[in-house]
ChimeraX commands (.cxc) that place a marker at each C-alpha (Angstrom):
marker #1 position 23.38,-31.12,-27.01 radius 0.5
marker #1 position 24.21,-29.92,-23.52 radius 0.5
marker #1 position 22.03,-31.54,-21.44 radius 0.5
marker #1 position 20.34,-28.37,-18.87 radius 0.5
marker #1 position 20.99,-29.13,-15.22 radius 0.5
marker #1 position 21.54,-26.79,-12.35 radius 0.5
marker #1 position 25.27,-28.53,-12.39 radius 0.5
marker #1 position 26.06,-27.17,-15.64 radius 0.5
marker #1 position 24.58,-23.94,-15.16 radius 0.5
marker #1 position 27.45,-24.13,-12.11 radius 0.5
marker #1 position 30.04,-25.20,-13.59 radius 0.5
marker #1 position 29.11,-22.40,-16.62 radius 0.5
marker #1 position 29.17,-19.89,-13.90 radius 0.5
marker #1 position 32.23,-20.56,-12.85 radius 0.5
marker #1 position 33.99,-20.59,-16.67 radius 0.5
marker #1 position 32.74,-17.39,-16.99 radius 0.5
marker #1 position 34.50,-15.84,-13.90 radius 0.5
marker #1 position 37.08,-17.07,-14.90 radius 0.5
marker #1 position 37.37,-14.58,-18.32 radius 0.5
marker #1 position 39.56,-12.01,-19.01 radius 0.5
marker #1 position 38.03,-8.86,-18.35 radius 0.5
marker #1 position 36.90,-7.16,-21.07 radius 0.5
marker #1 position 35.87,-3.38,-21.77 radius 0.5
marker #1 position 33.01,-1.61,-20.13 radius 0.5
marker #1 position 29.64,-2.11,-21.95 radius 0.5
marker #1 position 29.39,1.68,-24.02 radius 0.5
marker #1 position 25.92,2.05,-20.97 radius 0.5
marker #1 position 27.22,2.05,-17.47 radius 0.5
marker #1 position 24.69,-0.16,-15.09 radius 0.5
marker #1 position 22.53,2.77,-13.67 radius 0.5
marker #1 position 21.04,0.76,-10.63 radius 0.5
marker #1 position 18.43,2.59,-11.45 radius 0.5
marker #1 position 14.69,1.77,-11.91 radius 0.5
marker #1 position 12.16,3.16,-14.55 radius 0.5
marker #1 position 9.23,5.60,-12.89 radius 0.5
marker #1 position 6.74,3.21,-11.01 radius 0.5
marker #1 position 3.65,4.48,-12.39 radius 0.5
marker #1 position 0.89,2.50,-13.76 radius 0.5
marker #1 position -2.59,3.36,-15.28 radius 0.5
marker #1 position -5.84,1.20,-15.04 radius 0.5
marker #1 position -9.10,2.35,-17.31 radius 0.5
marker #1 position -12.30,1.89,-15.41 radius 0.5
marker #1 position -15.25,2.56,-18.19 radius 0.5
marker #1 position -14.49,6.99,-17.60 radius 0.5
marker #1 position -12.22,6.71,-14.49 radius 0.5
marker #1 position -8.01,6.25,-15.72 radius 0.5
marker #1 position -6.91,4.77,-11.94 radius 0.5
marker #1 position -2.81,5.99,-11.89 radius 0.5
marker #1 position -1.02,3.29,-9.39 radius 0.5
marker #1 position 1.86,5.77,-7.94 radius 0.5
marker #1 position 4.88,3.59,-6.45 radius 0.5
marker #1 position 6.03,4.95,-3.04 radius 0.5
marker #1 position 9.08,2.95,-2.48 radius 0.5
marker #1 position 9.29,-0.49,-0.39 radius 0.5
marker #1 position 11.03,-1.45,2.62 radius 0.5
marker #1 position 12.46,-5.08,3.27 radius 0.5
marker #1 position 13.76,-5.44,6.91 radius 0.5
marker #1 position 14.84,-8.66,9.03 radius 0.5
marker #1 position 11.58,-10.39,10.23 radius 0.5
marker #1 position 10.83,-8.97,14.01 radius 0.5
marker #1 position 9.29,-11.83,16.14 radius 0.5
marker #1 position 6.25,-9.90,16.82 radius 0.5
marker #1 position 5.01,-9.13,12.33 radius 0.5
marker #1 position 2.78,-12.34,13.11 radius 0.5
marker #1 position 1.77,-12.28,16.47 radius 0.5
marker #1 position -0.32,-14.90,17.03 radius 0.5
marker #1 position 1.76,-17.79,14.58 radius 0.5
marker #1 position 5.58,-18.85,14.90 radius 0.5
marker #1 position 8.74,-17.70,13.82 radius 0.5
marker #1 position 9.41,-20.19,10.93 radius 0.5
marker #1 position 5.59,-20.50,9.76 radius 0.5
marker #1 position 5.80,-17.17,8.97 radius 0.5
marker #1 position 9.73,-16.70,7.42 radius 0.5
marker #1 position 8.22,-19.86,5.64 radius 0.5
marker #1 position 5.68,-17.99,4.24 radius 0.5
marker #1 position 8.13,-15.36,3.21 radius 0.5
marker #1 position 10.29,-17.64,1.67 radius 0.5
marker #1 position 7.44,-19.33,-0.32 radius 0.5
marker #1 position 7.32,-15.46,-1.83 radius 0.5
marker #1 position 10.48,-15.50,-2.15 radius 0.5
marker #1 position 11.87,-12.64,-0.52 radius 0.5
marker #1 position 15.53,-12.22,1.11 radius 0.5
marker #1 position 16.15,-15.21,3.91 radius 0.5
marker #1 position 14.93,-13.86,7.68 radius 0.5
marker #1 position 13.57,-10.85,6.02 radius 0.5
marker #1 position 9.97,-9.54,4.68 radius 0.5
marker #1 position 9.19,-6.57,1.98 radius 0.5
marker #1 position 6.58,-4.09,2.24 radius 0.5
marker #1 position 6.21,-2.10,-0.49 radius 0.5
marker #1 position 3.55,1.35,-0.21 radius 0.5
marker #1 position 1.41,2.14,-3.48 radius 0.5
marker #1 position -1.21,5.27,-3.01 radius 0.5
marker #1 position -3.75,6.01,-5.36 radius 0.5
marker #1 position -5.07,8.35,-7.84 radius 0.5
marker #1 position -8.28,8.75,-9.22 radius 0.5
marker #1 position -8.89,11.58,-11.96 radius 0.5
marker #1 position -12.84,10.86,-12.17 radius 0.5
marker #1 position -13.19,13.51,-15.21 radius 0.5
marker #1 position -14.67,16.15,-13.00 radius 0.5
marker #1 position -12.13,16.05,-9.75 radius 0.5
marker #1 position -8.61,14.30,-8.80 radius 0.5
marker #1 position -9.01,12.72,-5.78 radius 0.5
marker #1 position -5.65,11.07,-4.15 radius 0.5
marker #1 position -6.21,8.14,-1.70 radius 0.5
marker #1 position -3.13,8.45,0.81 radius 0.5
marker #1 position -0.44,10.21,0.19 radius 0.5
marker #1 position 2.80,7.57,1.23 radius 0.5
marker #1 position 5.64,8.01,3.44 radius 0.5
marker #1 position 6.56,11.56,2.47 radius 0.5
marker #1 position 10.17,12.44,2.41 radius 0.5
marker #1 position 12.51,9.84,3.69 radius 0.5
marker #1 position 16.76,10.29,3.28 radius 0.5
marker #1 position 16.79,6.54,3.04 radius 0.5
marker #1 position 15.43,6.81,-1.07 radius 0.5
marker #1 position 13.69,3.83,-0.39 radius 0.5
marker #1 position 10.69,4.78,0.44 radius 0.5
marker #1 position 9.05,8.94,-0.16 radius 0.5
marker #1 position 9.28,8.10,-3.88 radius 0.5
marker #1 position 5.57,9.12,-5.19 radius 0.5
marker #1 position 6.41,12.28,-5.68 radius 0.5
marker #1 position 8.79,11.85,-7.80 radius 0.5
marker #1 position 6.21,8.89,-9.59 radius 0.5
marker #1 position 3.70,11.80,-9.76 radius 0.5
marker #1 position 5.89,13.99,-11.77 radius 0.5
marker #1 position 6.79,11.58,-14.06 radius 0.5
marker #1 position 3.48,10.35,-14.85 radius 0.5
marker #1 position 2.76,14.30,-15.68 radius 0.5
marker #1 position 0.26,15.31,-12.62 radius 0.5
marker #1 position 1.83,18.02,-10.20 radius 0.5
marker #1 position 0.61,18.16,-6.41 radius 0.5
marker #1 position -0.73,21.41,-7.03 radius 0.5
marker #1 position -3.27,19.29,-9.50 radius 0.5
marker #1 position -4.68,17.62,-6.73 radius 0.5
marker #1 position -8.13,18.16,-6.26 radius 0.5
marker #1 position -8.68,15.49,-3.22 radius 0.5
marker #1 position -6.95,14.05,-0.83 radius 0.5
marker #1 position -8.50,10.56,0.71 radius 0.5
marker #1 position -6.83,9.17,3.73 radius 0.5
marker #1 position -8.37,6.14,4.46 radius 0.5
marker #1 position -6.40,6.13,8.45 radius 0.5
marker #1 position -4.32,7.87,10.20 radius 0.5
marker #1 position -1.04,5.52,10.25 radius 0.5
marker #1 position 2.88,7.47,9.33 radius 0.5
marker #1 position 3.28,6.11,5.57 radius 0.5
marker #1 position -0.77,7.14,5.25 radius 0.5
marker #1 position -0.18,10.47,6.11 radius 0.5
marker #1 position 3.56,11.73,6.43 radius 0.5
marker #1 position 3.53,12.69,2.57 radius 0.5
marker #1 position 0.99,15.72,3.21 radius 0.5
marker #1 position 3.89,17.34,4.35 radius 0.5
marker #1 position 6.78,18.65,2.45 radius 0.5
marker #1 position 10.06,18.15,3.88 radius 0.5
marker #1 position 10.26,22.01,4.06 radius 0.5
marker #1 position 6.91,21.02,6.46 radius 0.5
marker #1 position 4.92,22.49,4.24 radius 0.5
marker #1 position 1.72,20.96,2.84 radius 0.5
marker #1 position 2.35,19.54,0.16 radius 0.5
marker #1 position -0.70,19.80,-1.78 radius 0.5
marker #1 position -1.76,23.80,-2.10 radius 0.5
marker #1 position -5.57,23.03,-3.86 radius 0.5
marker #1 position -6.89,20.15,-2.59 radius 0.5
marker #1 position -9.12,19.25,0.00 radius 0.5
marker #1 position -8.51,17.13,2.43 radius 0.5
marker #1 position -11.03,14.93,4.58 radius 0.5
marker #1 position -9.78,12.04,7.05 radius 0.5
marker #1 position -12.72,9.12,8.63 radius 0.5
marker #1 position -14.30,10.68,11.28 radius 0.5
marker #1 position -13.73,7.85,13.10 radius 0.5
marker #1 position -10.27,7.77,12.60 radius 0.5
marker #1 position -10.02,11.17,13.54 radius 0.5
marker #1 position -11.94,11.44,16.57 radius 0.5
marker #1 position -9.63,8.41,17.92 radius 0.5
marker #1 position -6.00,9.39,17.47 radius 0.5
marker #1 position -7.17,13.62,18.16 radius 0.5
marker #1 position -8.32,12.48,21.62 radius 0.5
marker #1 position -6.12,12.84,24.67 radius 0.5
marker #1 position -7.43,10.60,27.07 radius 0.5
marker #1 position -6.71,7.79,24.12 radius 0.5
marker #1 position -3.01,8.83,24.02 radius 0.5
marker #1 position -2.64,9.24,28.00 radius 0.5
marker #1 position -3.82,5.71,27.67 radius 0.5
marker #1 position -1.63,3.92,25.07 radius 0.5
marker #1 position 0.45,2.00,26.47 radius 0.5
marker #1 position 2.72,0.56,24.16 radius 0.5
marker #1 position 6.40,1.86,22.02 radius 0.5
marker #1 position 4.27,2.10,18.80 radius 0.5
marker #1 position 0.89,3.13,19.18 radius 0.5
marker #1 position 2.18,6.26,21.37 radius 0.5
marker #1 position 4.61,6.53,18.40 radius 0.5
marker #1 position 2.05,6.91,16.51 radius 0.5
marker #1 position -0.12,9.35,18.70 radius 0.5
marker #1 position 2.71,11.58,17.85 radius 0.5
marker #1 position 3.45,11.42,14.92 radius 0.5
marker #1 position -0.07,12.18,13.81 radius 0.5
marker #1 position 0.04,15.70,15.89 radius 0.5
marker #1 position 3.06,15.96,13.84 radius 0.5
marker #1 position 1.90,15.79,10.71 radius 0.5
marker #1 position -1.22,17.09,10.80 radius 0.5
marker #1 position -0.69,19.77,13.79 radius 0.5
marker #1 position -2.47,23.17,12.70 radius 0.5
marker #1 position -4.51,21.40,10.25 radius 0.5
marker #1 position -7.19,20.54,12.23 radius 0.5
marker #1 position -9.74,23.58,10.53 radius 0.5
marker #1 position -8.62,22.74,7.43 radius 0.5
marker #1 position -9.30,18.49,7.59 radius 0.5
marker #1 position -12.31,17.40,6.74 radius 0.5
marker #1 position -14.08,14.42,7.95 radius 0.5
marker #1 position -16.15,11.59,6.72 radius 0.5
marker #1 position -18.26,9.05,7.20 radius 0.5
marker #1 position -18.24,5.49,6.54 radius 0.5
marker #1 position -21.40,4.78,3.84 radius 0.5
marker #1 position -21.17,8.07,1.27 radius 0.5
marker #1 position -19.38,8.92,-1.29 radius 0.5
marker #1 position -16.63,11.05,-0.53 radius 0.5
marker #1 position -15.70,12.19,-4.56 radius 0.5
marker #1 position -18.05,11.37,-7.20 radius 0.5
marker #1 position -18.05,7.40,-7.81 radius 0.5
marker #1 position -16.14,6.68,-4.33 radius 0.5
marker #1 position -17.84,5.68,-1.80 radius 0.5
marker #1 position -15.93,4.71,1.79 radius 0.5
marker #1 position -17.14,1.46,3.25 radius 0.5
marker #1 position -15.81,0.19,6.49 radius 0.5
marker #1 position -13.03,-1.55,7.66 radius 0.5
marker #1 position -12.32,-1.58,10.91 radius 0.5
marker #1 position -10.27,-3.65,12.38 radius 0.5
marker #1 position -6.55,-1.99,11.54 radius 0.5
marker #1 position -7.63,1.06,13.24 radius 0.5
marker #1 position -10.67,2.47,15.07 radius 0.5
marker #1 position -11.61,3.70,11.38 radius 0.5
marker #1 position -10.20,2.22,8.54 radius 0.5
marker #1 position -11.70,2.60,5.78 radius 0.5
marker #1 position -11.39,1.07,2.33 radius 0.5
marker #1 position -13.09,2.45,-0.85 radius 0.5
marker #1 position -15.31,1.48,-3.50 radius 0.5
marker #1 position -15.05,3.40,-6.49 radius 0.5
marker #1 position -17.36,2.69,-9.31 radius 0.5
marker #1 position -17.63,4.68,-13.64 radius 0.5
marker #1 position -20.75,3.23,-15.04 radius 0.5
marker #1 position -20.78,-0.70,-15.44 radius 0.5
marker #1 position -16.80,-1.17,-14.21 radius 0.5
marker #1 position -16.27,-1.80,-10.19 radius 0.5
marker #1 position -13.04,-1.63,-8.34 radius 0.5
marker #1 position -11.95,-1.98,-4.61 radius 0.5
marker #1 position -9.63,0.25,-2.77 radius 0.5
marker #1 position -8.44,-2.38,-0.07 radius 0.5
marker #1 position -6.52,0.17,1.86 radius 0.5
marker #1 position -4.52,-1.86,4.54 radius 0.5
marker #1 position -7.18,-4.32,5.02 radius 0.5
marker #1 position -4.40,-6.84,4.44 radius 0.5
marker #1 position -0.42,-5.72,4.78 radius 0.5
marker #1 position 2.24,-8.29,3.04 radius 0.5
marker #1 position -0.40,-10.04,0.78 radius 0.5
marker #1 position 1.37,-13.12,0.49 radius 0.5
marker #1 position 0.75,-13.48,4.32 radius 0.5
marker #1 position -2.73,-11.93,5.74 radius 0.5
marker #1 position -4.51,-12.66,2.21 radius 0.5
marker #1 position -3.13,-16.10,1.92 radius 0.5
marker #1 position -3.45,-16.40,5.68 radius 0.5
marker #1 position -6.78,-14.11,7.28 radius 0.5
marker #1 position -6.50,-15.21,10.48 radius 0.5
marker #1 position -2.84,-14.30,11.11 radius 0.5
marker #1 position -2.16,-11.18,12.67 radius 0.5
marker #1 position 0.47,-8.57,11.92 radius 0.5
marker #1 position 1.30,-6.32,15.35 radius 0.5
marker #1 position -0.40,-3.19,13.47 radius 0.5
marker #1 position -3.53,-4.21,13.51 radius 0.5
marker #1 position -5.26,-2.49,16.24 radius 0.5
marker #1 position -8.14,-4.74,16.87 radius 0.5
marker #1 position -6.50,-8.07,15.56 radius 0.5
marker #1 position -9.80,-10.51,15.34 radius 0.5
marker #1 position -12.08,-7.84,14.27 radius 0.5
marker #1 position -9.09,-7.04,11.15 radius 0.5
marker #1 position -9.73,-11.00,11.15 radius 0.5
marker #1 position -13.39,-10.54,10.21 radius 0.5
marker #1 position -12.72,-7.59,7.86 radius 0.5
marker #1 position -10.40,-9.03,5.52 radius 0.5
marker #1 position -12.84,-11.65,5.64 radius 0.5
marker #1 position -15.59,-10.12,4.77 radius 0.5
marker #1 position -13.81,-8.09,2.14 radius 0.5
marker #1 position -12.82,-10.94,0.00 radius 0.5
marker #1 position -15.69,-12.95,0.08 radius 0.5
marker #1 position -16.93,-10.20,-1.12 radius 0.5
marker #1 position -14.64,-8.83,-3.97 radius 0.5
marker #1 position -14.22,-12.73,-4.77 radius 0.5
marker #1 position -17.70,-13.42,-5.45 radius 0.5
marker #1 position -17.95,-10.18,-7.46 radius 0.5
marker #1 position -15.23,-11.18,-8.95 radius 0.5
marker #1 position -13.51,-7.19,-8.92 radius 0.5
marker #1 position -10.98,-5.08,-9.51 radius 0.5
marker #1 position -8.66,-5.11,-6.06 radius 0.5
marker #1 position -6.36,-2.30,-5.21 radius 0.5
marker #1 position -3.73,-3.12,-2.21 radius 0.5
marker #1 position -1.33,-0.14,-0.71 radius 0.5
marker #1 position 0.41,-3.24,-0.31 radius 0.5
marker #1 position 0.46,-5.09,-2.75 radius 0.5
marker #1 position 3.37,-5.71,-4.91 radius 0.5
marker #1 position 3.92,-2.56,-7.94 radius 0.5
marker #1 position 1.56,-2.18,-9.64 radius 0.5
marker #1 position -0.33,-3.61,-6.23 radius 0.5
marker #1 position -3.96,-4.52,-8.44 radius 0.5
marker #1 position -5.14,-8.10,-9.43 radius 0.5
marker #1 position -8.27,-10.07,-8.39 radius 0.5
marker #1 position -8.84,-12.34,-4.94 radius 0.5
marker #1 position -10.24,-15.81,-5.31 radius 0.5
marker #1 position -11.08,-17.84,-2.87 radius 0.5
marker #1 position -8.08,-21.20,-2.59 radius 0.5
marker #1 position -9.84,-23.41,0.11 radius 0.5
marker #1 position -11.96,-22.93,3.47 radius 0.5
marker #1 position -10.69,-20.22,5.02 radius 0.5
marker #1 position -7.36,-18.94,2.47 radius 0.5
marker #1 position -7.31,-16.47,-0.31 radius 0.5
marker #1 position -5.17,-15.75,-3.40 radius 0.5
marker #1 position -4.54,-12.88,-5.39 radius 0.5
marker #1 position -4.37,-13.36,-8.64 radius 0.5
marker #1 position -2.17,-10.03,-10.27 radius 0.5
marker #1 position -3.56,-8.51,-13.17 radius 0.5
marker #1 position -1.72,-9.06,-16.51 radius 0.5
marker #1 position 0.49,-5.79,-17.57 radius 0.5
marker #1 position -0.77,-3.65,-20.25 radius 0.5
marker #1 position 1.14,-1.29,-22.69 radius 0.5
marker #1 position -2.22,-0.07,-23.52 radius 0.5
marker #1 position -5.13,1.99,-21.20 radius 0.5
marker link #1:1,2 radius 0.2
marker link #1:2,3 radius 0.2
marker link #1:3,4 radius 0.2
marker link #1:4,5 radius 0.2
marker link #1:5,6 radius 0.2
marker link #1:6,7 radius 0.2
marker link #1:7,8 radius 0.2
marker link #1:8,9 radius 0.2
marker link #1:9,10 radius 0.2
marker link #1:10,11 radius 0.2
marker link #1:11,12 radius 0.2
marker link #1:12,13 radius 0.2
marker link #1:13,14 radius 0.2
marker link #1:14,15 radius 0.2
marker link #1:15,16 radius 0.2
marker link #1:16,17 radius 0.2
marker link #1:17,18 radius 0.2
marker link #1:18,19 radius 0.2
marker link #1:19,20 radius 0.2
marker link #1:20,21 radius 0.2
marker link #1:21,22 radius 0.2
marker link #1:22,23 radius 0.2
marker link #1:23,24 radius 0.2
marker link #1:24,25 radius 0.2
marker link #1:25,26 radius 0.2
marker link #1:26,27 radius 0.2
marker link #1:27,28 radius 0.2
marker link #1:28,29 radius 0.2
marker link #1:29,30 radius 0.2
marker link #1:30,31 radius 0.2
marker link #1:31,32 radius 0.2
marker link #1:32,33 radius 0.2
marker link #1:33,34 radius 0.2
marker link #1:34,35 radius 0.2
marker link #1:35,36 radius 0.2
marker link #1:36,37 radius 0.2
marker link #1:37,38 radius 0.2
marker link #1:38,39 radius 0.2
marker link #1:39,40 radius 0.2
marker link #1:40,41 radius 0.2
marker link #1:41,42 radius 0.2
marker link #1:42,43 radius 0.2
marker link #1:43,44 radius 0.2
marker link #1:44,45 radius 0.2
marker link #1:45,46 radius 0.2
marker link #1:46,47 radius 0.2
marker link #1:47,48 radius 0.2
marker link #1:48,49 radius 0.2
marker link #1:49,50 radius 0.2
marker link #1:50,51 radius 0.2
marker link #1:51,52 radius 0.2
marker link #1:52,53 radius 0.2
marker link #1:53,54 radius 0.2
marker link #1:54,55 radius 0.2
marker link #1:55,56 radius 0.2
marker link #1:56,57 radius 0.2
marker link #1:57,58 radius 0.2
marker link #1:58,59 radius 0.2
marker link #1:59,60 radius 0.2
marker link #1:60,61 radius 0.2
marker link #1:61,62 radius 0.2
marker link #1:62,63 radius 0.2
marker link #1:63,64 radius 0.2
marker link #1:64,65 radius 0.2
marker link #1:65,66 radius 0.2
marker link #1:66,67 radius 0.2
marker link #1:67,68 radius 0.2
marker link #1:68,69 radius 0.2
marker link #1:69,70 radius 0.2
marker link #1:70,71 radius 0.2
marker link #1:71,72 radius 0.2
marker link #1:72,73 radius 0.2
marker link #1:73,74 radius 0.2
marker link #1:74,75 radius 0.2
marker link #1:75,76 radius 0.2
marker link #1:76,77 radius 0.2
marker link #1:77,78 radius 0.2
marker link #1:78,79 radius 0.2
marker link #1:79,80 radius 0.2
marker link #1:80,81 radius 0.2
marker link #1:81,82 radius 0.2
marker link #1:82,83 radius 0.2
marker link #1:83,84 radius 0.2
marker link #1:84,85 radius 0.2
marker link #1:85,86 radius 0.2
marker link #1:86,87 radius 0.2
marker link #1:87,88 radius 0.2
marker link #1:88,89 radius 0.2
marker link #1:89,90 radius 0.2
marker link #1:90,91 radius 0.2
marker link #1:91,92 radius 0.2
marker link #1:92,93 radius 0.2
marker link #1:93,94 radius 0.2
marker link #1:94,95 radius 0.2
marker link #1:95,96 radius 0.2
marker link #1:96,97 radius 0.2
marker link #1:97,98 radius 0.2
marker link #1:98,99 radius 0.2
marker link #1:99,100 radius 0.2
marker link #1:100,101 radius 0.2
marker link #1:101,102 radius 0.2
marker link #1:102,103 radius 0.2
marker link #1:103,104 radius 0.2
marker link #1:104,105 radius 0.2
marker link #1:105,106 radius 0.2
marker link #1:106,107 radius 0.2
marker link #1:107,108 radius 0.2
marker link #1:108,109 radius 0.2
marker link #1:109,110 radius 0.2
marker link #1:110,111 radius 0.2
marker link #1:111,112 radius 0.2
marker link #1:112,113 radius 0.2
marker link #1:113,114 radius 0.2
marker link #1:114,115 radius 0.2
marker link #1:115,116 radius 0.2
marker link #1:116,117 radius 0.2
marker link #1:117,118 radius 0.2
marker link #1:118,119 radius 0.2
marker link #1:119,120 radius 0.2
marker link #1:120,121 radius 0.2
marker link #1:121,122 radius 0.2
marker link #1:122,123 radius 0.2
marker link #1:123,124 radius 0.2
marker link #1:124,125 radius 0.2
marker link #1:125,126 radius 0.2
marker link #1:126,127 radius 0.2
marker link #1:127,128 radius 0.2
marker link #1:128,129 radius 0.2
marker link #1:129,130 radius 0.2
marker link #1:130,131 radius 0.2
marker link #1:131,132 radius 0.2
marker link #1:132,133 radius 0.2
marker link #1:133,134 radius 0.2
marker link #1:134,135 radius 0.2
marker link #1:135,136 radius 0.2
marker link #1:136,137 radius 0.2
marker link #1:137,138 radius 0.2
marker link #1:138,139 radius 0.2
marker link #1:139,140 radius 0.2
marker link #1:140,141 radius 0.2
marker link #1:141,142 radius 0.2
marker link #1:142,143 radius 0.2
marker link #1:143,144 radius 0.2
marker link #1:144,145 radius 0.2
marker link #1:145,146 radius 0.2
marker link #1:146,147 radius 0.2
marker link #1:147,148 radius 0.2
marker link #1:148,149 radius 0.2
marker link #1:149,150 radius 0.2
marker link #1:150,151 radius 0.2
marker link #1:151,152 radius 0.2
marker link #1:152,153 radius 0.2
marker link #1:153,154 radius 0.2
marker link #1:154,155 radius 0.2
marker link #1:155,156 radius 0.2
marker link #1:156,157 radius 0.2
marker link #1:157,158 radius 0.2
marker link #1:158,159 radius 0.2
marker link #1:159,160 radius 0.2
marker link #1:160,161 radius 0.2
marker link #1:161,162 radius 0.2
marker link #1:162,163 radius 0.2
marker link #1:163,164 radius 0.2
marker link #1:164,165 radius 0.2
marker link #1:165,166 radius 0.2
marker link #1:166,167 radius 0.2
marker link #1:167,168 radius 0.2
marker link #1:168,169 radius 0.2
marker link #1:169,170 radius 0.2
marker link #1:170,171 radius 0.2
marker link #1:171,172 radius 0.2
marker link #1:172,173 radius 0.2
marker link #1:173,174 radius 0.2
marker link #1:174,175 radius 0.2
marker link #1:175,176 radius 0.2
marker link #1:176,177 radius 0.2
marker link #1:177,178 radius 0.2
marker link #1:178,179 radius 0.2
marker link #1:179,180 radius 0.2
marker link #1:180,181 radius 0.2
marker link #1:181,182 radius 0.2
marker link #1:182,183 radius 0.2
marker link #1:183,184 radius 0.2
marker link #1:184,185 radius 0.2
marker link #1:185,186 radius 0.2
marker link #1:186,187 radius 0.2
marker link #1:187,188 radius 0.2
marker link #1:188,189 radius 0.2
marker link #1:189,190 radius 0.2
marker link #1:190,191 radius 0.2
marker link #1:191,192 radius 0.2
marker link #1:192,193 radius 0.2
marker link #1:193,194 radius 0.2
marker link #1:194,195 radius 0.2
marker link #1:195,196 radius 0.2
marker link #1:196,197 radius 0.2
marker link #1:197,198 radius 0.2
marker link #1:198,199 radius 0.2
marker link #1:199,200 radius 0.2
marker link #1:200,201 radius 0.2
marker link #1:201,202 radius 0.2
marker link #1:202,203 radius 0.2
marker link #1:203,204 radius 0.2
marker link #1:204,205 radius 0.2
marker link #1:205,206 radius 0.2
marker link #1:206,207 radius 0.2
marker link #1:207,208 radius 0.2
marker link #1:208,209 radius 0.2
marker link #1:209,210 radius 0.2
marker link #1:210,211 radius 0.2
marker link #1:211,212 radius 0.2
marker link #1:212,213 radius 0.2
marker link #1:213,214 radius 0.2
marker link #1:214,215 radius 0.2
marker link #1:215,216 radius 0.2
marker link #1:216,217 radius 0.2
marker link #1:217,218 radius 0.2
marker link #1:218,219 radius 0.2
marker link #1:219,220 radius 0.2
marker link #1:220,221 radius 0.2
marker link #1:221,222 radius 0.2
marker link #1:222,223 radius 0.2
marker link #1:223,224 radius 0.2
marker link #1:224,225 radius 0.2
marker link #1:225,226 radius 0.2
marker link #1:226,227 radius 0.2
marker link #1:227,228 radius 0.2
marker link #1:228,229 radius 0.2
marker link #1:229,230 radius 0.2
marker link #1:230,231 radius 0.2
marker link #1:231,232 radius 0.2
marker link #1:232,233 radius 0.2
marker link #1:233,234 radius 0.2
marker link #1:234,235 radius 0.2
marker link #1:235,236 radius 0.2
marker link #1:236,237 radius 0.2
marker link #1:237,238 radius 0.2
marker link #1:238,239 radius 0.2
marker link #1:239,240 radius 0.2
marker link #1:240,241 radius 0.2
marker link #1:241,242 radius 0.2
marker link #1:242,243 radius 0.2
marker link #1:243,244 radius 0.2
marker link #1:244,245 radius 0.2
marker link #1:245,246 radius 0.2
marker link #1:246,247 radius 0.2
marker link #1:247,248 radius 0.2
marker link #1:248,249 radius 0.2
marker link #1:249,250 radius 0.2
marker link #1:250,251 radius 0.2
marker link #1:251,252 radius 0.2
marker link #1:252,253 radius 0.2
marker link #1:253,254 radius 0.2
marker link #1:254,255 radius 0.2
marker link #1:255,256 radius 0.2
marker link #1:256,257 radius 0.2
marker link #1:257,258 radius 0.2
marker link #1:258,259 radius 0.2
marker link #1:259,260 radius 0.2
marker link #1:260,261 radius 0.2
marker link #1:261,262 radius 0.2
marker link #1:262,263 radius 0.2
marker link #1:263,264 radius 0.2
marker link #1:264,265 radius 0.2
marker link #1:265,266 radius 0.2
marker link #1:266,267 radius 0.2
marker link #1:267,268 radius 0.2
marker link #1:268,269 radius 0.2
marker link #1:269,270 radius 0.2
marker link #1:270,271 radius 0.2
marker link #1:271,272 radius 0.2
marker link #1:272,273 radius 0.2
marker link #1:273,274 radius 0.2
marker link #1:274,275 radius 0.2
marker link #1:275,276 radius 0.2
marker link #1:276,277 radius 0.2
marker link #1:277,278 radius 0.2
marker link #1:278,279 radius 0.2
marker link #1:279,280 radius 0.2
marker link #1:280,281 radius 0.2
marker link #1:281,282 radius 0.2
marker link #1:282,283 radius 0.2
marker link #1:283,284 radius 0.2
marker link #1:284,285 radius 0.2
marker link #1:285,286 radius 0.2
marker link #1:286,287 radius 0.2
marker link #1:287,288 radius 0.2
marker link #1:288,289 radius 0.2
marker link #1:289,290 radius 0.2
marker link #1:290,291 radius 0.2
marker link #1:291,292 radius 0.2
marker link #1:292,293 radius 0.2
marker link #1:293,294 radius 0.2
marker link #1:294,295 radius 0.2
marker link #1:295,296 radius 0.2
marker link #1:296,297 radius 0.2
marker link #1:297,298 radius 0.2
marker link #1:298,299 radius 0.2
marker link #1:299,300 radius 0.2
marker link #1:300,301 radius 0.2
marker link #1:301,302 radius 0.2
marker link #1:302,303 radius 0.2
marker link #1:303,304 radius 0.2
marker link #1:304,305 radius 0.2
marker link #1:305,306 radius 0.2
marker link #1:306,307 radius 0.2
marker link #1:307,308 radius 0.2
marker link #1:308,309 radius 0.2
marker link #1:309,310 radius 0.2
marker link #1:310,311 radius 0.2
marker link #1:311,312 radius 0.2
marker link #1:312,313 radius 0.2
marker link #1:313,314 radius 0.2
marker link #1:314,315 radius 0.2
marker link #1:315,316 radius 0.2
marker link #1:316,317 radius 0.2
marker link #1:317,318 radius 0.2
marker link #1:318,319 radius 0.2
marker link #1:319,320 radius 0.2
marker link #1:320,321 radius 0.2
marker link #1:321,322 radius 0.2
view
């Protein structure tokens, strides 16, 4: 019997390369994934996670501002990300309460690269059209959460939906005074994008406050730090509960495992870290299902404490039936 070892695997691979070229398979290599949507039953509610794609890019030295490059890349390596790179996924959440079809965040919107902006194709694959959506809830106003409000022609993508944003968030990003004080390029770009996407919609977009229901069974939770008005959500149906964490963490392999690491996108890093601890302590103690915009698809799982200040994400087991 041949023993399994790295040497035998390499030898076998080398031998395969020397074999004569065979006829092509009847089905050509497609280079395409299956549609990216996944459904979860939450008592009477149906949750659909919609993949909007992901970005893989060389690790920027400033991505984790309070940890050295080598330490951050070691965490990326432990998660089997490509050497020297990181991958950030994007996954909006669609909630059917039975009376309302609610979309939380809209993804990156049209993108010529094709690596992101896939939410609408995956929504169609799930049997939903943008015109079916009753309510669009924005967790905050960063581009990857609001750009899907517009089609590539610039029209509103959800013609029949009410659109709402956090009151504190809206007040910050729509302030001309705040925009004038923005000193770094990233924040300046955020202000410019907010006006590009939301300009002309001031009368159409309503505002909501923390601590109140934005739709039946969906309550806005204060989660500041990432942005001034950043919001998470508690979803309740019958005896079942779920937390929609929005951007409390970016890459969970970095910032859920190490909640005191500071991501470049956090407006107030120390406050964002406090929010992570508070949120994940609650999720762990109550064993609630958590969905994360930047979790790996299907972007849902449970959080448990892992030592003194660290957490780990236990992804849900894929199920073919609800």
